[in-house]
Structure formats: C-alpha cells, structure tokens
C-alpha positions in Angstrom: 162.4 85.6 214.2 159.7 82.7 213.7 160.1 79.8 211.2 159.3 79.6 207.5 156.0 77.3 208.6 154.3 75.2 206.3 155.3 77.7 203.3 154.6 75.7 200.2 151.2 74.9 202.2 150.6 78.5 202.1 150.8 78.4 198.5 148.0 76.1 197.2 144.2 75.9 196.8 141.3 74.4 199.3 141.5 71.8 198.1 145.5 71.0 197.9 145.6 72.1 201.5 143.1 69.2 202.3 145.7 66.8 200.4 148.7 68.0 201.8 147.1 67.8 205.6 146.0 64.6 205.0 149.4 63.2 203.5 151.8 64.6 206.4 149.5 63.3 209.5 149.5 60.4 207.4 153.5 60.1 207.3 153.9 61.8 211.1 152.0 58.9 211.9 153.3 56.1 209.7 149.9 54.8 208.3 149.8 52.1 205.9 147.4 53.9 203.4 145.5 57.6 203.5 142.3 58.7 202.1 143.2 62.5 200.4 141.0 64.4 197.7 141.3 63.1 194.3 143.4 65.2 192.4 145.3 64.5 189.4 148.9 61.9 189.8 150.7 65.4 189.4 149.5 67.4 192.0 150.0 64.7 194.5 152.9 63.6 193.0 154.2 67.9 194.3 152.2 67.9 197.0 154.0 64.9 198.3 157.4 66.8 197.7 155.8 70.4 198.8 155.5 68.2 202.0 159.3 67.2 202.6 160.2 70.7 201.3 158.1 72.5 204.2 159.1 69.2 206.7 162.9 67.6 205.9 162.1 65.2 209.7 159.5 63.6 206.6 162.6 61.4 205.5 161.9 58.1 205.6 159.1 58.1 202.3 159.8 60.0 198.7 157.1 58.0 196.7 153.8 56.4 196.9 150.7 54.2 194.5 147.5 55.3 194.9 144.7 53.9 193.8 140.7 55.0 193.4 137.3 54.4 192.0 135.7 55.8 189.0 133.0 57.5 190.8 134.9 58.2 193.4 136.1 61.8 195.1 138.8 60.6 197.1 142.0 59.2 196.6 143.7 56.2 198.7 147.3 56.4 199.0 149.7 54.2 200.0 153.8 55.5 200.7 156.5 53.9 200.3 159.2 53.4 203.7 162.6 53.7 202.6 162.4 51.5 206.4 160.7 49.4 208.8 158.7 51.3 210.9 161.1 50.5 214.5 163.9 51.3 212.2 161.9 55.0 211.2 161.4 55.8 215.1 164.7 54.7 215.7 166.4 57.1 213.0 163.7 59.6 213.3 165.0 59.7 217.1 168.7 59.5 216.1 167.6 62.4 213.6 165.8 64.6 216.2 168.9 64.9 218.9 171.3 64.9 216.3 170.0 68.3 215.0 169.7 69.3 218.1 173.2 68.8 219.5 174.3 70.1 216.5 172.4 73.6 216.7 173.5 73.4 220.7 176.8 74.6 219.3 175.5 77.4 217.6 172.8 79.1 220.3 174.5 81.9 221.6 175.5 83.3 217.5 173.4 85.9 216.0 171.6 85.2 213.1 174.4 85.1 210.4 176.8 83.5 212.6 173.7 80.4 212.7 173.5 80.5 209.2 177.6 80.6 208.2 177.8 77.8 210.8 175.1 75.4 209.1 177.1 76.6 205.5 180.3 75.2 207.0 179.7 72.1 208.7 177.8 70.6 205.5 180.8 71.9 203.5 183.4 70.2 205.8 180.9 67.3 206.6 179.5 66.1 203.8 180.6 64.3 200.8 178.7 64.8 197.6 176.8 61.6 196.5 177.2 60.8 192.7 175.7 57.5 192.9 172.6 59.4 194.4 171.1 56.7 196.9 167.4 57.6 198.1 168.2 57.8 201.1 171.1 60.8 200.0 168.0 63.3 198.9 166.8 63.4 203.2 168.4 64.6 206.3 169.4 60.9 207.2 171.8 61.0 204.3 173.5 64.4 205.0 173.6 64.0 208.7 173.5 60.3 209.1 175.7 58.9 207.1 177.8 62.1 205.4 176.3 61.8 202.2 174.0 63.9 199.8 172.6 65.2 196.9 171.1 68.7 197.0 168.2 67.7 197.8 169.3 66.1 201.1 172.0 68.7 201.8 169.2 71.9 201.4 166.5 70.3 203.4 169.9 69.5 206.1 170.0 73.4 206.1 166.7 74.0 206.7 166.1 71.4 209.5 169.2 73.0 211.3 167.8 76.8 210.6 164.4 75.9 211.7 165.9 74.6 215.3 167.6 78.0 215.5 164.8 79.7 214.7 166.1 81.4 211.7 163.6 81.6 208.5 164.3 79.2 206.1 162.7 77.5 202.9 164.1 75.1 199.9 164.0 76.4 196.5 163.7 73.7 193.6 165.0 74.4 189.4 163.6 72.2 186.5 166.9 70.5 185.1 167.3 72.1 181.1 168.7 68.8 179.3 169.5 71.9 176.6 172.4 72.6 179.5 173.2 69.7 180.0 171.2 69.9 183.9 169.8 66.9 184.0 168.0 66.9 187.6 166.4 68.8 189.5 168.2 71.5 191.6 167.8 72.6 195.3 168.9 75.2 197.4 167.8 77.6 200.4 166.8 80.9 200.7 166.7 82.5 204.1 165.3 85.4 206.3 168.7 87.3 207.6 167.9 90.6 209.2 164.6 90.8 207.1 166.2 90.6 204.0 165.6 87.3 202.1 168.5 85.3 200.6 169.8 82.7 198.5 172.0 80.3 200.4 173.7 77.2 197.5 175.4 74.4 200.4 175.9 72.1 197.4 177.4 74.8 195.0 180.3 75.9 197.3 180.2 72.3 199.0 181.7 70.8 195.1 183.7 74.7 194.7 185.2 73.6 198.3 188.9 71.9 198.1 190.6 71.2 201.5 192.3 74.3 202.5 189.1 76.8 201.3 185.9 76.8 202.6 184.0 78.7 199.9 181.1 81.4 200.0 180.5 81.4 196.6 176.9 81.3 197.2 175.5 82.4 200.7 173.7 85.4 200.5 173.4 86.0 197.1 170.1 88.4 195.0 167.9 87.3 192.5 170.2 88.5 190.1 173.2 86.7 191.6 172.1 83.8 191.3 170.6 83.4 188.3 173.0 83.7 186.7 173.7 79.7 186.9 170.8 78.9 188.3 167.7 77.8 186.5 163.9 79.4 187.3 162.3 78.0 190.2 159.5 75.7 189.8 157.6 77.1 192.7 157.3 80.8 193.8 159.9 81.8 196.4 160.3 85.4 197.6 162.3 87.8 196.1 165.8 88.6 197.3 166.6 91.7 195.8 169.4 92.7 198.4 173.0 92.8 196.6 175.1 94.5 199.6 175.3 91.8 201.9 176.8 88.9 200.0 179.3 87.4 201.3 182.7 88.3 200.4 181.7 91.6 199.9 180.9 92.0 203.3 184.1 89.9 204.3 186.2 92.8 201.8 187.7 90.4 199.9 185.1 92.1 197.0 187.1 94.0 194.7 186.5 96.7 192.4 190.6 97.9 191.2 193.4 96.0 189.4 195.2 97.9 192.2 193.8 96.6 195.0 193.7 92.6 192.9 197.9 93.2 192.6 198.3 94.6 196.4 196.2 91.8 198.0 198.5 89.2 195.6 202.1 90.7 196.5 200.8 89.7 200.5 199.7 86.1 199.5 202.8 85.3 197.3 204.9 86.2 200.3 202.9 85.3 203.0 202.0 81.6 200.5 198.3 82.0 201.0 196.1 81.0 198.9 194.2 83.8 197.6 190.4 84.0 197.5 188.5 86.7 195.5 185.7 88.2 194.2 185.7 90.7 191.1 183.1 93.7 191.2 184.7 95.9 189.0 182.5 95.7 185.9 181.7 92.2 184.2 184.3 89.4 184.6 185.4 89.6 180.4 188.0 87.5 178.6 190.0 90.6 178.6 189.5 91.5 182.2 190.3 87.9 183.1 193.9 88.4 180.9 194.9 91.4 182.7 194.1 89.3 186.4 196.2 86.6 185.4 199.1 88.9 184.3 199.1 89.9 187.8 198.5 86.8 189.0 201.7 85.9 187.4 204.4 88.8 187.7 203.8 88.6 191.5 204.8 84.8 191.8 207.3 84.8 188.8 208.8 88.2 191.3 209.2 85.2 194.3 209.9 82.4 192.0 206.8 80.8 192.3 203.9 79.8 189.4 200.6 80.4 189.7 197.6 77.8 190.1 194.0 79.8 189.0 190.4 78.6 189.5 187.6 80.4 188.4 183.9 80.6 189.0 182.8 82.8 185.7 179.6 83.3 186.6 180.3 83.8 189.8 183.3 86.3 189.0 185.5 84.7 192.4 189.1 83.4 191.5 191.0 81.4 193.3 195.2 81.3 193.1 197.7 78.7 195.0 201.1 79.5 194.6 204.0 78.0 194.6 207.4 77.0 194.0 208.2 76.8 190.6 208.8 78.8 187.3 206.4 78.6 184.1 202.8 80.2 182.6 200.3 79.8 185.5 197.3 77.4 184.9 194.0 78.3 184.6 191.4 75.4 185.0 187.4 76.6 184.9 185.0 75.2 188.1 182.3 73.5 187.4 180.4 73.1 190.5 177.4 70.7 190.9 178.8 68.8 188.9 177.1 65.5 190.1 173.7 67.6 188.6 175.4 67.8 185.0 175.9 65.5 181.9 
C-alpha cells in the first residue's frame, strides 16, 4: 500500500507548491534562510504547517521570520530552529533509529495489527503534556521524551505509519472558543483495507486508565467522528464506512438490554472491568438510566458497587465493580482535557 506522500502539497496551486518545495528543501538541508515566492503571511504560515504535517521528520523548526523588498516577487525566509544544527543532526539520527526499531516490532502484522500496535504504543507510553512545551508538538516529544500534545501524537502516528507503509495523514480542526475549545486539534486519517477512517490517539490517550486501554476513536466514520470534533481546516478524504470501528469488530458493541445484562453479570462474577459501545439507538438519558439500573442490580446481587464512566458522544461506557453497597457512581468523561478551557 502506497504512502500518503505529500498529501497537503497536492492541495496547493503551482505558486504555493513552489514555496512548499523551497521550504522543505531548506529545512531538510538546515539552511539559515531560503528564498520562496512572495505570498501572503497567512499562506506562508499555512504552507509551513502543511509541510510539517506531511513530513513529521522535520521536527526541529516550528516558526520562521521573513523579509522582502517592496517591489520583489520573492521573500527571504529564516527558520527558527529549536536546537543547534549539530544537535538537530544528533536528534534526527536518534529519531530515525527509534522509528525503525519500533516499526520492526510490527512489520509482520497485517494492516490492522500495525495500526493497533501504533495506537497502543502511544496510549501506553506517551503522556499528554498540559504545559505544551514546544517539542511536545513534534515527534521528538512523543517518541523521544514520552510527552506530547495532540499534534505530536498525530505526527508520531504518521511517521510510524509511513515506516510501516500504511497510508496516513494528519487532520487538523480549528479552535472553537464558544465551546471552550482553546486550541486547534490534530488527529489522523488512515486507509485500512482500502477504506478511509479517523483515528484519534490523543482522545483515547486521555480516556485510558492503567487497567484499560481505550479504542473509542479507532476507525470511525465522519458521522461518528464529528459528534465531538470540530470541522477540519483543510480537506481530508471522506470516511464513510461505519462498520469497522474497533468495538464493533471486537463484538463489544451491543444493541439490546438483555445482552448488556448478560455481559454485566459475567463481568461482576469475574471481577472484570466492563467496557462496551451502545449501539441500540441514541444514548439518551432514558437509555442511560436503564443501563445504570442493570449495573446497579447486578452489582448489588454480589454485594458490590458499580462505578460508571460514560463517553457520551461516542456512546462508550466503562464500568468497574468494587466491594461495598451503595448507589452507582456516574462520571461523564471529558476527552482531550488539555485542549479545552
């Protein structure tokens, strides 16, 4: 399966593509400055960002300055490097061998196996960086220091997918202050089995607990994804397949109360965490009340108490059962906490 290549490059006009190419070459060669066609400041800034989404290996420059003469058709761009050039070369080598070493562990898996290997690695080994250090936006944060924000996690997914030959891009949505969303959000679109899907390791990262890796955002369609994601800034492929998201494939996406009751009974008996996706119509307050009644009843029968957390937009519930009587406790999960007010 071919790599996504320079996905965002292909969305640009000829003049913008010339600027993209000059910036990319300049960054790869660690130039102090380089000349590009004269475009607006916004265009230059957007293209600089697009290059770093297409090429996560360019992790060492996040901003630039530029100057031009009034009658000039070009501008001179000066990238701001995060490290000295010798340090960049060191870091580049370290990142390259880190990516190759990780990818080797998954090279014999099928496409889905590779995707889940990457997902699980990020969820288990990278912490969300609430301080939002500069390098946390890059692969060096996620793969070098074990901390990242959404952009760094999405770039780590992309570079590992590239290494394992899985088609993958980074999607980007705008902030929405009205909803309390302070920052742009980045995630991935992957092509698995010839179909496009959304994959958001950051949201799963913030939901996962020590005893439970979450897959609420693995292989979602547009309809599922945009229940709790803002519209994208730049065009991405249509993700229309609803049938291969993780919980449905693993048969933990249930449609009847009877099935929930049977599985709850088993989980209480075995002392296991119950994690499932509700697919029996919209998760309304009434449906949730019925589900809570089942958890409470089955827990009480074994002198236990149910602790329930709900990812409401994606209709995923996590229930743990502990000794002791009392009403069940209910928590509404907030995903991606670091990017909200």
